[in-house]
C-alpha positions in Angstrom: 158.0 169.4 91.5 158.9 172.3 93.8 160.6 175.5 92.5 161.3 177.7 95.6 163.5 180.2 93.8 161.4 181.0 90.8 159.2 184.1 90.3 156.9 184.3 87.3 155.6 187.6 86.0 152.4 187.8 83.9 152.2 190.7 81.4 149.3 191.6 79.1 150.0 193.7 75.9 147.9 195.0 73.0 144.2 195.2 72.8 141.8 193.1 74.9 140.4 189.8 73.9 138.0 187.4 75.6 139.9 184.9 77.7 142.8 186.9 79.1 141.7 186.5 82.7 141.5 182.7 82.3 145.1 182.6 81.1 146.1 184.6 84.1 144.1 182.3 86.4 145.4 179.0 84.9 149.0 180.1 84.9 148.8 181.4 88.5 147.0 178.3 89.9 149.5 175.9 88.2 152.6 178.0 89.2 151.4 178.4 92.8 150.6 174.7 93.2 154.2 174.1 92.2 155.7 176.5 94.7 156.4 179.4 92.4 155.8 183.1 93.3 153.5 184.8 90.8 153.4 188.6 90.1 150.8 190.3 88.0 152.4 193.3 86.2 149.7 196.0 85.7 149.3 198.0 82.5 151.5 196.0 80.3 155.1 197.1 79.9 154.2 200.8 80.4 154.8 201.0 84.2 157.9 198.9 84.0 159.5 201.7 82.0 159.1 204.1 84.9 159.8 204.2 88.6 156.0 203.9 89.2 155.7 200.2 88.5 152.5 198.5 89.9 152.7 194.9 90.7 150.1 192.5 92.3 151.2 189.3 94.0 148.7 186.8 92.6 147.3 184.0 94.7 145.0 181.1 93.9 142.1 182.6 95.9 142.4 185.9 93.9 142.1 184.2 90.5 140.1 181.0 91.0 136.8 182.5 89.8 137.9 185.0 87.1 137.9 182.5 84.3 134.6 183.6 82.9 135.2 187.3 83.2 135.9 189.6 80.3 138.7 192.2 80.2 141.9 191.8 82.2 142.4 192.2 85.9 145.9 193.4 85.2 144.7 195.7 82.4 146.8 196.0 79.3 148.5 198.6 77.1 150.2 199.0 73.8 153.4 200.5 75.2 156.5 199.4 73.3 159.5 198.8 75.5 161.8 198.2 72.5 161.5 201.8 71.2 164.9 202.7 72.8 167.7 200.9 74.4 167.3 202.9 77.6 163.6 202.0 77.9 164.5 198.3 77.3 167.2 198.6 80.0 164.8 200.2 82.5 162.2 197.5 82.0 164.7 194.7 82.4 166.2 196.2 85.5 162.8 196.6 87.1 162.0 193.0 86.3 165.4 192.0 87.9 164.7 194.1 91.0 161.4 192.2 91.4 163.3 189.0 91.3 161.5 187.8 88.1 163.0 184.7 86.6 160.3 183.8 84.1 157.7 185.7 82.1 154.4 184.7 80.5 153.3 187.4 78.0 149.7 187.4 76.8 149.2 189.4 73.5 149.8 189.7 69.8 152.8 190.0 67.6 154.1 193.2 69.2 153.9 191.8 72.7 155.7 188.6 71.7 158.5 190.6 70.0 158.9 192.8 73.1 159.3 189.8 75.3 161.8 188.3 72.9 163.9 191.5 72.9 163.7 191.8 76.7 165.0 188.2 77.2 167.7 188.8 74.6 168.8 192.1 76.3 168.9 190.4 79.7 171.0 187.6 78.5 173.4 189.5 76.2 173.9 192.7 78.2 173.4 191.6 81.8 174.3 188.0 81.7 170.9 187.0 83.1 168.4 184.3 81.9 164.8 185.5 82.0 162.9 182.7 80.3 159.7 183.7 78.5 156.8 182.0 76.8 154.1 183.8 74.8 150.3 183.0 74.8 148.9 184.2 71.4 145.9 186.5 71.8 144.0 188.6 69.2 140.4 188.7 67.9 142.0 189.4 64.5 143.2 185.8 64.3 146.2 186.9 62.3 149.1 185.3 64.2 151.1 182.6 62.3 149.6 179.5 64.0 149.1 176.3 62.1 146.1 176.3 59.7 142.8 175.9 61.4 144.2 176.9 64.9 142.6 180.1 66.1 144.1 182.7 68.4 142.2 182.8 71.7 139.4 185.4 71.8 138.6 185.0 68.1 135.9 182.5 68.5 134.1 184.6 71.1 134.4 187.7 69.0 133.2 185.9 66.0 130.1 184.5 67.8 129.1 187.9 69.3 129.8 189.7 66.0 127.7 187.2 64.1 124.9 187.8 66.5 125.0 191.5 66.0 125.1 191.1 62.2 122.1 188.7 62.3 120.2 191.3 64.3 121.0 193.9 61.6 120.0 191.5 58.9 116.6 191.1 60.5 116.3 194.9 60.8 117.3 195.3 57.1 114.6 192.8 56.1 112.0 194.4 58.2 112.7 198.0 57.1 113.8 197.2 53.5 117.3 198.7 53.9 121.0 198.0 53.6 123.7 198.0 56.3 127.4 198.2 55.9 129.4 196.6 58.8 133.1 197.2 59.2 134.9 194.8 61.6 138.3 195.1 63.3 141.2 193.4 61.5 144.1 195.8 60.8 146.0 193.3 58.6 143.7 190.5 57.7 140.1 189.6 57.0 139.7 186.6 59.4 137.2 188.3 61.7 135.1 189.9 58.9 135.0 186.6 57.1 134.2 184.6 60.2 131.4 187.0 61.2 130.0 187.2 57.6 130.0 183.5 57.0 128.5 182.7 60.4 125.7 185.2 60.0 125.2 184.5 56.3 125.7 188.1 55.5 124.9 189.2 51.9 128.5 190.0 51.1 131.9 190.0 52.8 134.8 192.0 51.4 138.4 191.3 52.8 141.8 192.7 51.7 143.1 189.2 50.8 140.8 188.9 47.8 142.6 191.7 46.0 145.9 190.9 44.2 148.9 193.1 44.8 149.8 195.5 47.6 147.3 198.2 46.8 143.5 198.3 46.5 141.6 200.7 44.4 138.7 202.2 46.5 136.6 202.3 43.4 137.0 198.5 43.0 135.7 198.0 46.6 132.7 200.3 46.0 131.9 198.6 42.7 131.9 195.2 44.3 129.4 196.5 46.9 127.2 198.5 44.6 127.2 195.6 42.1 126.0 193.2 44.8 123.2 195.6 45.7 122.1 195.9 42.0 122.2 192.1 41.6 120.1 191.6 44.7 117.6 194.2 43.5 117.4 192.2 40.3 116.6 189.2 42.3 113.7 191.0 43.9 115.4 191.7 47.2 115.6 195.2 48.5 117.7 194.6 51.6 121.0 193.1 52.8 124.1 193.4 55.0 127.6 193.9 53.7 130.6 193.1 56.0 134.0 194.6 55.3 137.3 194.3 57.1 139.0 197.5 58.3 142.3 196.2 56.9 141.1 197.3 53.4 142.0 200.8 54.3 145.7 200.0 54.8 145.9 199.0 51.1 144.1 202.0 49.6 146.6 204.5 48.2 146.8 207.7 50.3 146.2 209.9 47.2 142.8 208.2 46.8 141.8 208.9 50.4 143.2 212.4 50.1 140.8 213.1 47.3 137.8 212.4 49.5 136.4 215.7 51.0 135.2 214.2 54.3 138.7 212.9 55.3 140.7 215.1 57.6 144.2 216.3 56.6 147.0 218.0 58.4 148.6 221.3 57.6 150.7 219.8 54.9 147.7 218.1 53.2 148.5 214.6 54.4 145.8 212.2 55.4 145.2 211.8 59.1 144.9 208.0 59.2 144.2 207.9 62.9 141.1 210.2 62.3 139.6 208.1 59.5 136.2 206.5 60.3 136.5 203.9 57.6 132.8 202.8 57.7 131.8 206.5 57.1 134.2 206.7 54.1 132.7 203.5 52.6 129.2 204.5 53.3 129.5 208.0 51.8 131.3 206.6 48.7 128.7 203.8 48.2 125.7 206.0 48.8 127.2 208.6 46.3 127.6 205.8 43.7 124.1 204.6 44.1 122.7 208.1 44.0 124.7 208.8 40.8 122.9 205.8 39.2 119.5 206.9 40.4 119.1 203.9 42.7 116.8 204.9 45.7 118.8 203.1 48.4 120.6 204.6 51.4 123.1 202.4 53.2 123.6 202.7 56.9 126.9 201.9 58.6 128.0 200.2 61.7 131.4 199.3 63.2 132.0 196.1 65.2 135.1 195.7 67.3 135.2 197.3 70.7 131.9 195.7 71.6 133.4 192.2 71.4 137.0 192.6 72.8 136.1 192.5 76.6 133.2 190.2 76.4 133.0 187.1 78.7 134.7 184.3 76.8 132.4 181.6 75.4 132.9 177.9 76.4 135.4 177.3 73.6 137.7 180.1 74.7 137.3 179.3 78.4 138.6 175.7 77.8 141.1 176.9 75.2 142.7 179.5 77.5 142.8 177.1 80.5 144.8 174.7 78.3 147.1 177.4 77.0 147.8 178.8 80.5 148.6 175.3 81.8 150.9 174.7 78.8 152.7 178.0 79.2 153.7 177.1 82.8 154.6 173.5 81.9 156.9 174.8 79.2 158.7 177.2 81.5 158.9 174.6 84.3 160.6 172.2 81.9 163.3 174.8 81.2 161.9 176.1 78.0 162.1 179.7 76.7 161.6 181.9 73.6 158.5 180.2 72.2 154.8 180.7 71.5 152.6 178.1 73.1 150.1 176.3 70.9 147.9 173.1 71.0 148.3 170.9 67.9 146.7 167.5 67.5 145.6 167.6 71.1 149.2 168.1 72.3 150.8 171.2 73.8 153.3 172.3 71.2 155.6 175.3 71.7 156.7 176.9 68.5 160.2 178.5 68.8 159.9 182.2 68.3 162.7 182.1 65.7 160.5 179.9 63.4 157.6 182.4 63.2 159.6 185.6 62.8 159.6 187.6 59.6 163.3 188.0 58.8 162.7 191.4 57.2 160.8 193.0 60.2 162.1 190.8 63.0 158.5 190.5 64.2 156.0 187.7 64.0 154.6 187.0 60.5 151.0 187.9 59.8 148.6 185.0 59.0 146.3 186.1 56.1 143.1 184.5 54.9 144.0 181.8 52.3 141.6 182.7 49.4 142.5 179.3 47.8 141.2 177.4 50.8 138.0 175.4 51.0 136.8 177.6 53.8 137.0 180.8 51.7 135.7 179.1 48.6 132.5 178.0 50.4 132.1 181.4 52.1 132.2 183.1 48.7 129.8 180.6 47.1 127.0 181.8 49.4 127.7 185.6 48.9 125.8 187.8 46.5 128.4 189.1 44.1 128.5 189.9 40.4 129.8 186.8 38.6 130.7 185.9 35.0 127.4 184.0 34.6 125.4 187.2 35.4 126.7 188.8 32.3 126.1 185.8 30.2 122.4 185.8 31.2 120.7 188.2 28.8 117.6 188.4 31.1 119.6 189.2 34.3 122.0 191.6 32.5 119.1 193.6 31.0 117.4 193.7 34.4 120.5 194.9 36.3 121.2 197.4 33.5 117.7 198.9 33.9 118.1 199.2 37.7 121.4 201.0 37.2 119.8 203.2 34.5 122.4 202.0 31.9 122.4 200.2 28.7 123.7 196.6 28.9 126.9 197.6 27.2 127.5 200.4 29.7 126.8 198.0 32.6 129.4 195.6 31.2 131.9 198.4 30.8 131.4 199.5 34.3 131.1 196.2 36.2 132.6 193.5 34.0 136.0 193.6 35.6 134.4 192.9 39.0 133.4 189.5 37.6 136.7 188.9 36.0 135.6 189.7 32.4 
């Protein structure tokens, strides 16, 4: 095949994830080998919205050895080109001026939505066909791919996160202490659960395990303090709790506003952007333990930025090479408006319209299925208060003494955590 008049633009959006550079490399190599021009658009969509666009003509020599590098040679940004019609128009006009006929976007749900709207605007307002395909990237693993199919970058982030947690577990055992680890995952608990399960953390708490749209902060703290008490009753004075940052999005603002350490604006509203969630959980958990007279102090740690720009592991190197190849093959075959996936060892584009939430117009969020075998097994190996703990008179009495309560008081405080 030879496509002399085609120019492909590569655009990275959202946060970093291991494997971006290999998508850039594999798309560039395949496109160049088929006679296409390839342009790397720097800084996501942000520069395309101005007169200061920065574009790098990509060649095979430039990208042939970047497949194991972390980060992105094109950088990335969270700039939203759909925030106004004028911005959308400017971005499309800049792409047209560059002669772009095809786009490969690398990113999450927001980046895919932006590419979809750009293509739609070009077609409906300018009468131009700019074909696009999206390569799904996020360490959160929350894009609506088929069950069991990860977004690229997740496996590397999980592996590195698990290694960090295992190191903390050894420190906890050596020093006789507890750690609370909060992982990235703004909407789902995939990364927290993947890290916690891989590292055999003492307990992992994710937003999906709670019914309804809101989560009571007290419920979260009771799950954690209950696990610590149970582990003490089992003659263990140490452990590591992993929690997903997405928990905070479901905690009512009035509960957060009641916490003294949280910053508020002049009108008394919570500054969500300023919240250090691991600090909030640590202070509330330590306060609860102190109130019960339990001589344990929990230390906190956040995991997220450390794993986003790491070199991809072998899984993600192979995975992103395949996705990049598939993205070009799809465009070369005349395709557009789809997310590229690999299913049953076949390159399978999913039409964007099939994975869009009709309410928001954006890609649906894939949550952890708490009824799945994967979650059920993960939970089986956690230390949590369970119904059987309250039916064992010996264990109930022991936990009650640790919490400086009567058995009845302990049941009244913690019974609901075990579904009593």
